N, C-alpha and C positions, 0 to 999 in steps of 0.2 A: 385524623385526632394525633396522630408523629406518635402512634402505640400508647398512647391513654385513654384510658373507658370515660368515657363521658358518663357515664350514667353514674358511675361512684366515686363525682369528682365534688367536694365537700361546700355545700353554698349555705351561713348560717347557721355552722355545727352538725345538718345532714346532707347527704349524699343527694345528687339531680334528682336521680329518680323515685325519691322520697316527696320532692317538693312537686312531679310530676304527677304521682298519685296522689297528694293531697286535691290537690288541682281539679281533681276527677272529682273523688267520692265528696268533694264540696257540694258537689250540683244534686238536688231534690231528685231529676230523674234518673240517676245512677242508687240502684240498689246494690248489685252483684257486682266485684273488678278479678279477673284474669291478668295472671300478669307473666309475662310467656321469656324465658331469659333461654339462656346456655344451659348445656347442663353442671359447667365447675361453676355455675352463680347458685344454680335453686336452691345447694343446703342455704347460702347467705344469707339469701334476700326471703327465704319460706324463715327463717327465724329471725330476720331485724325486728327492733322494738316497733323502728317508726311508721310499719306498714297500716292502713286504715282499716280499721273495722269491713268496712266491707267489701274485702279481699278475700275472695274466699278459696281461690288455690295460686300455687305458686309453679308448671308446670314447663314442661324444655319447649322448647321448640325445633327448629330445622333448619336446613339451610340456607333456604328461598325464605323471603317474606311470605308467598303464602303456603307454606309446609307451617313456619309458627303462628299463622291466623288459624288455619284449620287445627291445629292443633290445643289453642287458644278458642277457639269456639267448641268442640267438643269435652270441652274441661265446663266449659260454662253449659250446655246441657246439663250435662251434669248436675253441677251445685248451683243452678238455678232451674230447673225443668218451664217450660211453657209448651204442653201440649199443640196450645191454638195458632202458635207462633205467630202470636199479634204486637210484641212487644221488640223495641229497638234496641240489635249491638251497636252499641259503638267502638270500633277500633281506632289506638289513639298511642302515638310516635311517645313513646318514655321519655327521646330528646326534646320534647315538649310542653316545659312546666309551668308556660304559664297560659294555658286556658285557662279562659273566664266561664262564671256560672252562668254568663251570657250568651256568651258563644252555644254553650255547652245545649241551651237548653233550646236556640233557637233550631240546631242542629237537630235535636231532638226532634222540635216540632215539626217540623219539614219530612223529616222521614216518616212519623206516621200519618203525614196528610199522602206524600210520596211516592213511599216505599222503600225510595233510598236518598240521601243529601248527604254532600260536603259540604264543608266551606270553601272558598274560590278568593284569590285577590286577581287583579287588574296587573297585565304586564302595563309597568309605565314608562319602564325604558324601550327608547328603540332596539328592535331583533333582527341582526344579521346572520344570513346565511355566509357559510367562509367554504373554500376548499383551499388547504393549508393553508397560506400566507395572505390569499387574497380572499376580498368579496364578490360573493357572488351574486348579490340579491338582497332586496330589500323586506324582511316578512311582516305582512301586514295584521298587525298586532289585538287587533279589534275585538277578534274572536278568540283571542288566547287570556289563559288565566293561568295562575300557579295556585295549586290545591294544598288543601291543610289536613289535619288532623283537629277535631276526631271527625271519624265519616262514619253514618251512620247505615244501617240497613233491617229493617224489617227482617226477625227473626225466619218466618216464611220466604220469605224472597232470598234470603241468605242458605238457608237449607238448598231449596232447588237451583242456586246458583252453583253452591258446593256438588250438588250431586251430578250436574251436568257436567259429560265427556269431552274433555277439552286438550288441544296436542299439547304432548308432555313438554314442551320445550319453551311452551310461553310462562312468558313469568310478569307478572304481577309486581308494577312497585306502587300501586294500593288497589284499594279495595274496589274503585270506578273502576280499575283497567278491569277485572276480573267480570265486574258485571257488562261493562260496555262489550266481552269479547261473549258474553249471552244474551246479548242485544237486549238487557233488561235494563231499563231507565232511570238515569239519574239526574236530580234535581239541584239545583246549586245554592247556594244561601251566601252572604255575603262574609270573608272572612274579617279575623281579626289581624292588623297587623305587626300586634307585637306578640301576637303568639309564634314567637320563635321558635326555631328547630334548634337546636346547637349539635352545629354541621362542622365546622375548624375554630380552631380554639379562642380566639380571639371572641366567636361567641358566649364565651364560658364570663368574660368580666363583664358581656352586658347582660347574663343571668343574672349573675351575680346582682348587680348594681340594680335592679327591677326585685330580685325577690328575699333583697336586704339591702334596701337602703340608705344610707348615713355609715353602715358598717363601715369600720376603718380596718382592713383585709390586710393581713400579711401572714406570709407561710415564712418555715421553716425548713434547710436543710444541712444534713452535713456532708462532708466531704472529706475524704482521705486518698491518698498517693504516699508511692513510695518507691523510689528507684536508685540501683546500685551507678556508686560511680562507674565510666565506662574507658575508652581510650581516646582522647582527642580534649579539645579545649572549644571555648569557654561552657564555664557554668553560666547557666539563665536561674533564676531563681524572682519568682512575681514579676516578669519581666525586665529586668534588670541583669546585666553582663556582669561577671562576674571575671575582669581577663585572667592569665594562665594561671586557670582554674581550670582541674579537671570537669569536663562535663560529666553531666545524669544520662547515662543508658537507656536509650524508650528508640520507638519509631520518630516519635517527633522529636524536638529540644529537650523534652526529659526537662520541663519545669513541673517539678514537682506544687510548686502552691497554685501554678494557672491551674490544674489541671486537679486539683482539690477544690477550686472556687467552683468549676464546669462542672466539678461532678455533686456538689452544692445546691449551686444552681437549679440545675436538672431536677436535682430529686426535690428541690423546696413547691417546682414550676411541675411535677411531676411529669415530664416527660425521659424518661428514662434516664444510662447515664451514658458516661461520655464515650466508652467503648465499643455501643450499639451505633453511636452517629460518627464516631472518629475509630474505627476499625483499623487495624496495626495488617493492613495489608492496601493491595493495588490501587480502591478507592482513596484512600489518603496519602498527599505525597510525604515521603520520608524526610524527614528533618523540619515538618510542618511547625512555624513558629506558631507558639500555643497562645499567643496573641491573639493569632485570628482564629482560636478555634470558638478561644470565650466570646469573642466580637460576634459570633456566629451563633454561639447560644442565645445572647443576649437578645439578638435579633430576633430569635422563635420564644423567648419570654415575651419581645415585646408583641409579636402576634399572638401570644396565647394573652395578650393586657396584661403583663405585670413588668417588672423592672427592680433590676440590683436595690436594695438601701440601705445595710450592714455586711460588713463581715468581718469574721476574728479571726485569725489564723494562730496556728501555733507550729514552727520550723521546728525540725529536731535535726541533729547531726551533730559533730563533733568538730566535723571540718565541713567549710572553713570556718572564720569568726564571724560573726554576722554584726553584733550591736553598733558596728558602726556604717552598716547598708541597710539598716531595719526599716527610717526613714524613709531612704529613697524607695524600698519595696512599697512603704506605704504610699509614697506619691504616685509609684507608678500603677499601684495595684487601683487607686482611687480616680484617678484620669481611664482607666480602662473599662473601670465599671460604671464610672458618670456619677459618681457620689462627689459628696465632701469627705476632704481629709481625717475629718474628724469622725465618719462614719466606718474607716478603718483602723483597726487595732491589729499590729504584727506583733509577737511573741517569739524568741528564740530559745532552744533548749542546749544543752551538751548532749543530752539523751543519759548525763549521770554512770559515762564509759558501760552502760546497758545495750545487749544486743548490737545487732550491725549499725545502726547510728550511734551509739554510743564508742563503736570502734572503728568512725569515720569508712565504715563501706557500704556508708545509703545517708538517704536523709529522706526523710520523710514532711509532710505536713496533712494535720489536720483544722480544716475549715468548719465554721460554723455559721452559715448564710442566710440573709435574711433579705423578702424580695414583698413588696409593696404590688399592691393595685397601680394601674398607671390612671390619673385622671381623667 
């Protein structure tokens, strides 16, 4: 996900995890929920006002899925005892916010009947086996399925599986894999194609369209950058070249206008910051054009389901005089962001003789950026 926390991503005013929990809590079969999370998120989630009443505990998981599931099951045993072990335990991905009550009911009923059940979807694409960049064969997909969650296990069956001694290096990618390793049969039921697991940034836009249909979605970000003047020329601001004017120092071309816009775009989309994406080191070519960096960021936004919508810029510096070049900067920025010229506003200030900008040693830019969901 490019470093973003997908479970905290806001959709209709609530994090994605809140939608997942609400979907599970809405099922009449669900009596108690345990949330398993990381140590640094545990307290915040436990105190959240969007937790359904059926959440009985928020606990810390482990490095592997099976460690987290084991911790969650132990907590469930404490907060919702079932001595007979006849009740169903459902294990669900926090990144699946669109599980329906119908699917949960189907999995629960099949689990009560068979001891364990999972929802699956058929593989509809042709599957190839490859070695490097060469195809070595076609896989028979008639016996292949894609597993979803929630996955159901009767509590006594789960206890039996967890009590078995298995090789320490075994890694479960889901609960069915544990049961397979214990030779416990697992029943399958039809899954739901809309039961999306948010995995890549573009999935966030798909989830938002389903969970908040018709909502006009915009986000805002603030970007700020400053560079001192350095040796050499020319100066570049907003992609506009100022011939004969000293350049701004930096690993790139020093374009503080585009750097501020870039940070604003990344901030609005929750995709980190410019320094992490383009560190001042060997991985970033020295003197790289800031327009190339912005183009890369716009593509990242597109992958996450967003696009630039508007930007308001304030450039601060005592030199050079910018009043006669503001319209050129505006047009350059609008063309780079692929927005109408009217969606870009550019202002300039001399810094009122204050600080390094007012003394003519530095130019800084503040950018307020708006992005919107791609149609």
